[in-house]
N, C-alpha and C positions, 0 to 999 in steps of 0.2 A: 605350653608353648604355642600349640595350635590355636588355642582359644585366644591368646594374645594377638596372634597374626590375623585371625578372623575379625577381632575387634578393630584392629588397625585398618583392614580392608573395608570394613563397614563404615568407619569414620571417614576414610578417603572418599568412598562413594558418596557419602552424605555431603561432604564438602564440595564435590563436583556437582552434585544435584543443586546445592544451594547457589553455587556460582552460576550455573545455567539458568536457574529460576530468576536470579537477580538481574541477569542480562536481558531477560525477556521483558522487563519493565522499562528498560532504557529506550530513549528516543533514538531512532535510526538517523545516522548521518550519511549513510550510503547504502546501496542495495546490492546484494550479491545475486547474480543471475547466471543461468546456464547458457553457455555457448558451445554447442556440441558436447564434448566430454569434459570441457573446462568450465571453470567458474570465473566470471568477470565481476569486478567491483565497479559499480556505476554510481557516480555522484547523484544525489537526489535532484539537483537542478537539471539534469539531463532527462529525467523521467517526466514524460508529458501526461501520461495517464496509465492506469492499471486496470486490468479486467480479469474477471473469472470466466473461464470458458472450458466447458466439458471436464470439470474437476481439477483444472490447473489454474494457476494465477500467472498472468503475463504482464510484464512491464513494457510499455511502449516508449521508445526513444527515437531520436532522429535516425539512428542506425538500424532500427528494426524492432522486432517483438521478441522478448526474451522471457523464458520461464523462470519463476522464482520458487523458493521452497516455503514461502509464507502463505497464510490464508489472508483473505481480505480483512477479516476481523483483526488479525494480528497487525496488519499494516495500518489499518485505521487507528488502532490504539497507539502505534509507535511512530507514525509519521507526524511531522510538525503540523498541528491543526491550523496554523495560520497560513500554511502553504498548500495543504492537501485537504480535499473535502470529498465526502462520499456523495456521489451524485445519484447513484442507483444501487440496488442491492448487488449488482455485478460490476460496478465501476467506482474507482477513486480517481479524481482529477487533480493535477497540479494547477493551482490557480494562476500561476505565472504563465501558463500556456493558454489560458482562456482568452477568447476573442469577443464572443457575443453570446447572449442567452436569448433564444427565440421561443416565446410561448407557443404552445400548441392548443388547439380547441378543447381537447379532453382534459385540460388541467395539467398536463405534463409539459415538458419543454425539451428543446434541443440545445445543447451547449456546443458551440463551434469553437474549435481550437485554432490557434494561429496557423497551424500547418494544414488547415482545411478539414481535419477529422471532425466528425459529428458524433457526440455522445449524448445518449438519452438521459434526461433528468426525470426522476420519478415524481409523481404527483405530490407525494407528501414532502418532497424536498424543493418544491417550487413556490412555497409561500413567500410572501414579499420579503420577510426577514432572511430566509434561506437564499433567495435569489440575490439579494443585496450582498450576502456573504460571498456567493460565487463570483459575482461580477465586480464588486467593489473592493474586495479584500486584497 
């Protein structure tokens, strides 16, 4: 009897693991962020940019800066690629928030957002094709 119960527990845990793993591959439609001790659901269109800072990942909205439980790598793979682009190893930008791309002498660039925020764009992401994706998409 105990063996049967242990097998059932193992199968249930396996099913939960499969469900969790399958959800990790799905595209995000909204982002869960921390607000104090609460969790808030933020629609993706409200997210202007996302940054990694001192081991945490923060989503920036009009309302402020909020910590998420995702890594930048997870977000990069799960956010819609037609709306969000990796601008730097520490930032992802919502293309709908982009205003202008300003080239820098060292081959890097600065991406200015509509709210005045300036985000650095890495040298390897400033090639003409990448820049066109950032500005024209």
